[in-house]
PDB file of N, CA, C and O in Angstrom:
ATOM      1  N   UNK A   1      75.549  16.350 -24.020  1.00  0.00           N
ATOM      2  CA  UNK A   1      76.890  16.926 -24.381  1.00  0.00           C
ATOM      3  C   UNK A   1      77.853  16.254 -23.396  1.00  0.00           C
ATOM      4  O   UNK A   1      77.630  16.258 -22.186  1.00  0.00           O
ATOM      5  N   UNK A   2      78.903  15.690 -23.934  1.00  0.00           N
ATOM      6  CA  UNK A   2      79.835  14.969 -23.081  1.00  0.00           C
ATOM      7  C   UNK A   2      80.997  15.773 -22.641  1.00  0.00           C
ATOM      8  O   UNK A   2      81.585  16.481 -23.458  1.00  0.00           O
ATOM      9  N   UNK A   3      81.374  15.710 -21.374  1.00  0.00           N
ATOM     10  CA  UNK A   3      82.599  16.333 -20.828  1.00  0.00           C
ATOM     11  C   UNK A   3      83.786  15.566 -21.338  1.00  0.00           C
ATOM     12  O   UNK A   3      83.919  14.371 -21.074  1.00  0.00           O
ATOM     13  N   UNK A   4      84.668  16.248 -22.079  1.00  0.00           N
ATOM     14  CA  UNK A   4      85.879  15.594 -22.638  1.00  0.00           C
ATOM     15  C   UNK A   4      87.048  15.655 -21.647  1.00  0.00           C
ATOM     16  O   UNK A   4      87.783  14.682 -21.479  1.00  0.00           O
ATOM     17  N   UNK A   5      87.209  16.825 -20.987  1.00  0.00           N
ATOM     18  CA  UNK A   5      88.268  16.959 -20.079  1.00  0.00           C
ATOM     19  C   UNK A   5      88.213  18.304 -19.305  1.00  0.00           C
ATOM     20  O   UNK A   5      87.244  19.059 -19.389  1.00  0.00           O
ATOM     21  N   UNK A   6      89.258  18.549 -18.579  1.00  0.00           N
ATOM     22  CA  UNK A   6      89.295  19.829 -17.801  1.00  0.00           C
ATOM     23  C   UNK A   6      90.750  20.136 -17.522  1.00  0.00           C
ATOM     24  O   UNK A   6      91.623  19.276 -17.644  1.00  0.00           O
ATOM     25  N   UNK A   7      90.989  21.355 -17.153  1.00  0.00           N
ATOM     26  CA  UNK A   7      92.272  21.892 -16.699  1.00  0.00           C
ATOM     27  C   UNK A   7      92.045  22.789 -15.479  1.00  0.00           C
ATOM     28  O   UNK A   7      91.114  23.595 -15.494  1.00  0.00           O
ATOM     29  N   UNK A   8      92.835  22.683 -14.456  1.00  0.00           N
ATOM     30  CA  UNK A   8      92.636  23.512 -13.216  1.00  0.00           C
ATOM     31  C   UNK A   8      93.959  24.084 -12.831  1.00  0.00           C
ATOM     32  O   UNK A   8      94.987  23.410 -12.886  1.00  0.00           O
ATOM     33  N   UNK A   9      93.930  25.376 -12.425  1.00  0.00           N
ATOM     34  CA  UNK A   9      95.037  26.016 -11.775  1.00  0.00           C
ATOM     35  C   UNK A   9      94.574  26.566 -10.458  1.00  0.00           C
ATOM     36  O   UNK A   9      93.410  26.368 -10.109  1.00  0.00           O
ATOM     37  N   UNK A  10      95.374  27.215  -9.732  1.00  0.00           N
ATOM     38  CA  UNK A  10      95.007  27.752  -8.477  1.00  0.00           C
ATOM     39  C   UNK A  10      93.900  28.806  -8.619  1.00  0.00           C
ATOM     40  O   UNK A  10      93.113  29.013  -7.695  1.00  0.00           O
ATOM     41  N   UNK A  11      93.844  29.488  -9.816  1.00  0.00           N
ATOM     42  CA  UNK A  11      92.983  30.587  -9.954  1.00  0.00           C
ATOM     43  C   UNK A  11      91.835  30.292 -10.993  1.00  0.00           C
ATOM     44  O   UNK A  11      90.802  30.962 -10.991  1.00  0.00           O
ATOM     45  N   UNK A  12      92.050  29.304 -11.845  1.00  0.00           N
ATOM     46  CA  UNK A  12      91.084  29.069 -12.930  1.00  0.00           C
ATOM     47  C   UNK A  12      90.710  27.628 -13.081  1.00  0.00           C
ATOM     48  O   UNK A  12      91.491  26.755 -12.704  1.00  0.00           O
ATOM     49  N   UNK A  13      89.511  27.329 -13.632  1.00  0.00           N
ATOM     50  CA  UNK A  13      89.039  25.965 -14.010  1.00  0.00           C
ATOM     51  C   UNK A  13      88.498  26.046 -15.466  1.00  0.00           C
ATOM     52  O   UNK A  13      87.724  26.944 -15.797  1.00  0.00           O
ATOM     53  N   UNK A  14      88.885  25.172 -16.249  1.00  0.00           N
ATOM     54  CA  UNK A  14      88.480  25.102 -17.640  1.00  0.00           C
ATOM     55  C   UNK A  14      87.799  23.741 -17.857  1.00  0.00           C
ATOM     56  O   UNK A  14      88.370  22.713 -17.495  1.00  0.00           O
ATOM     57  N   UNK A  15      86.627  23.713 -18.423  1.00  0.00           N
ATOM     58  CA  UNK A  15      85.911  22.490 -18.791  1.00  0.00           C
ATOM     59  C   UNK A  15      85.872  22.414 -20.273  1.00  0.00           C
ATOM     60  O   UNK A  15      85.607  23.425 -20.924  1.00  0.00           O
ATOM     61  N   UNK A  16      86.126  21.250 -20.859  1.00  0.00           N
ATOM     62  CA  UNK A  16      86.082  21.061 -22.250  1.00  0.00           C
ATOM     63  C   UNK A  16      84.991  20.026 -22.634  1.00  0.00           C
ATOM     64  O   UNK A  16      85.043  18.862 -22.239  1.00  0.00           O
ATOM     65  N   UNK A  17      84.003  20.509 -23.423  1.00  0.00           N
ATOM     66  CA  UNK A  17      82.910  19.680 -23.797  1.00  0.00           C
ATOM     67  C   UNK A  17      82.950  19.407 -25.279  1.00  0.00           C
ATOM     68  O   UNK A  17      83.583  20.149 -26.030  1.00  0.00           O
ATOM     69  N   UNK A  18      82.258  18.316 -25.728  1.00  0.00           N
ATOM     70  CA  UNK A  18      82.162  18.006 -27.138  1.00  0.00           C
ATOM     71  C   UNK A  18      81.481  19.207 -27.851  1.00  0.00           C
ATOM     72  O   UNK A  18      80.734  19.987 -27.260  1.00  0.00           O
ATOM     73  N   UNK A  19      81.798  19.293 -29.172  1.00  0.00           N
ATOM     74  CA  UNK A  19      81.205  20.316 -29.933  1.00  0.00           C
ATOM     75  C   UNK A  19      79.705  19.945 -30.274  1.00  0.00           C
ATOM     76  O   UNK A  19      79.416  18.835 -30.720  1.00  0.00           O
ATOM     77  N   UNK A  20      78.811  20.886 -30.053  1.00  0.00           N
ATOM     78  CA  UNK A  20      77.431  20.720 -30.320  1.00  0.00           C
ATOM     79  C   UNK A  20      77.032  21.529 -31.502  1.00  0.00           C
ATOM     80  O   UNK A  20      76.771  22.723 -31.352  1.00  0.00           O
ATOM     81  N   UNK A  21      76.966  20.948 -32.688  1.00  0.00           N
ATOM     82  CA  UNK A  21      76.584  21.600 -33.911  1.00  0.00           C
ATOM     83  C   UNK A  21      75.312  22.294 -33.901  1.00  0.00           C
ATOM     84  O   UNK A  21      74.285  21.656 -33.670  1.00  0.00           O
ATOM     85  N   UNK A  22      75.279  23.552 -34.131  1.00  0.00           N
ATOM     86  CA  UNK A  22      73.982  24.370 -34.115  1.00  0.00           C
ATOM     87  C   UNK A  22      73.318  24.363 -32.762  1.00  0.00           C
ATOM     88  O   UNK A  22      72.089  24.379 -32.694  1.00  0.00           O
ATOM     89  N   UNK A  23      74.033  24.341 -31.738  1.00  0.00           N
ATOM     90  CA  UNK A  23      73.491  24.277 -30.404  1.00  0.00           C
ATOM     91  C   UNK A  23      74.519  24.828 -29.360  1.00  0.00           C
ATOM     92  O   UNK A  23      75.587  25.317 -29.728  1.00  0.00           O
ATOM     93  N   UNK A  24      74.198  24.741 -28.192  1.00  0.00           N
ATOM     94  CA  UNK A  24      75.101  25.188 -27.096  1.00  0.00           C
ATOM     95  C   UNK A  24      74.979  24.294 -25.879  1.00  0.00           C
ATOM     96  O   UNK A  24      74.032  23.513 -25.784  1.00  0.00           O
ATOM     97  N   UNK A  25      75.885  24.385 -24.976  1.00  0.00           N
ATOM     98  CA  UNK A  25      75.834  23.612 -23.727  1.00  0.00           C
ATOM     99  C   UNK A  25      74.553  24.165 -22.894  1.00  0.00           C
ATOM    100  O   UNK A  25      73.824  23.386 -22.280  1.00  0.00           O
ATOM    101  N   UNK A  26      74.344  25.494 -22.917  1.00  0.00           N
ATOM    102  CA  UNK A  26      73.194  25.977 -22.205  1.00  0.00           C
ATOM    103  C   UNK A  26      71.866  25.388 -22.716  1.00  0.00           C
ATOM    104  O   UNK A  26      70.982  25.074 -21.919  1.00  0.00           O
ATOM    105  N   UNK A  27      71.729  25.239 -24.029  1.00  0.00           N
ATOM    106  CA  UNK A  27      70.504  24.639 -24.590  1.00  0.00           C
ATOM    107  C   UNK A  27      70.372  23.223 -24.068  1.00  0.00           C
ATOM    108  O   UNK A  27      69.264  22.801 -23.737  1.00  0.00           O
ATOM    109  N   UNK A  28      71.455  22.475 -23.983  1.00  0.00           N
ATOM    110  CA  UNK A  28      71.320  21.083 -23.522  1.00  0.00           C
ATOM    111  C   UNK A  28      71.009  21.001 -22.039  1.00  0.00           C
ATOM    112  O   UNK A  28      70.320  20.088 -21.585  1.00  0.00           O
ATOM    113  N   UNK A  29      71.528  21.973 -21.283  1.00  0.00           N
ATOM    114  CA  UNK A  29      71.266  21.927 -19.818  1.00  0.00           C
ATOM    115  C   UNK A  29      69.907  22.407 -19.437  1.00  0.00           C
ATOM    116  O   UNK A  29      69.353  21.944 -18.439  1.00  0.00           O
ATOM    117  N   UNK A  30      69.320  23.353 -20.217  1.00  0.00           N
ATOM    118  CA  UNK A  30      68.088  23.998 -19.826  1.00  0.00           C
ATOM    119  C   UNK A  30      66.878  23.696 -20.725  1.00  0.00           C
ATOM    120  O   UNK A  30      65.782  24.189 -20.462  1.00  0.00           O
ATOM    121  N   UNK A  31      67.062  22.902 -21.770  1.00  0.00           N
ATOM    122  CA  UNK A  31      65.906  22.529 -22.626  1.00  0.00           C
ATOM    123  C   UNK A  31      65.125  21.338 -21.976  1.00  0.00           C
ATOM    124  O   UNK A  31      65.713  20.287 -21.720  1.00  0.00           O
ATOM    125  N   UNK A  32      63.850  21.508 -21.721  1.00  0.00           N
ATOM    126  CA  UNK A  32      63.056  20.476 -21.023  1.00  0.00           C
ATOM    127  C   UNK A  32      62.994  19.219 -21.896  1.00  0.00           C
ATOM    128  O   UNK A  32      62.778  18.143 -21.340  1.00  0.00           O
ATOM    129  N   UNK A  33      63.163  19.274 -23.189  1.00  0.00           N
ATOM    130  CA  UNK A  33      63.162  18.059 -24.063  1.00  0.00           C
ATOM    131  C   UNK A  33      64.379  17.213 -23.754  1.00  0.00           C
ATOM    132  O   UNK A  33      64.316  16.010 -24.008  1.00  0.00           O
ATOM    133  N   UNK A  34      65.425  17.702 -23.256  1.00  0.00           N
ATOM    134  CA  UNK A  34      66.625  16.909 -23.028  1.00  0.00           C
ATOM    135  C   UNK A  34      66.584  16.230 -21.637  1.00  0.00           C
ATOM    136  O   UNK A  34      67.555  15.568 -21.271  1.00  0.00           O
ATOM    137  N   UNK A  35      65.531  16.364 -20.877  1.00  0.00           N
ATOM    138  CA  UNK A  35      65.518  15.769 -19.536  1.00  0.00           C
ATOM    139  C   UNK A  35      64.840  14.412 -19.559  1.00  0.00           C
ATOM    140  O   UNK A  35      64.734  13.758 -18.521  1.00  0.00           O
TER     141      UNK A  35
END
C-alpha cells in the first residue's frame, strides 16, 4: 500500500494511503505473506 501524502498541524497528523480494495492497511502491515 503506497503512501500518497500527509497533512500535519500542531495537534494532528493525517496520512493518506492508496485505496486497497477488499483489504486494509492493517492487513498489509501484519500479513506474513506480504513480507
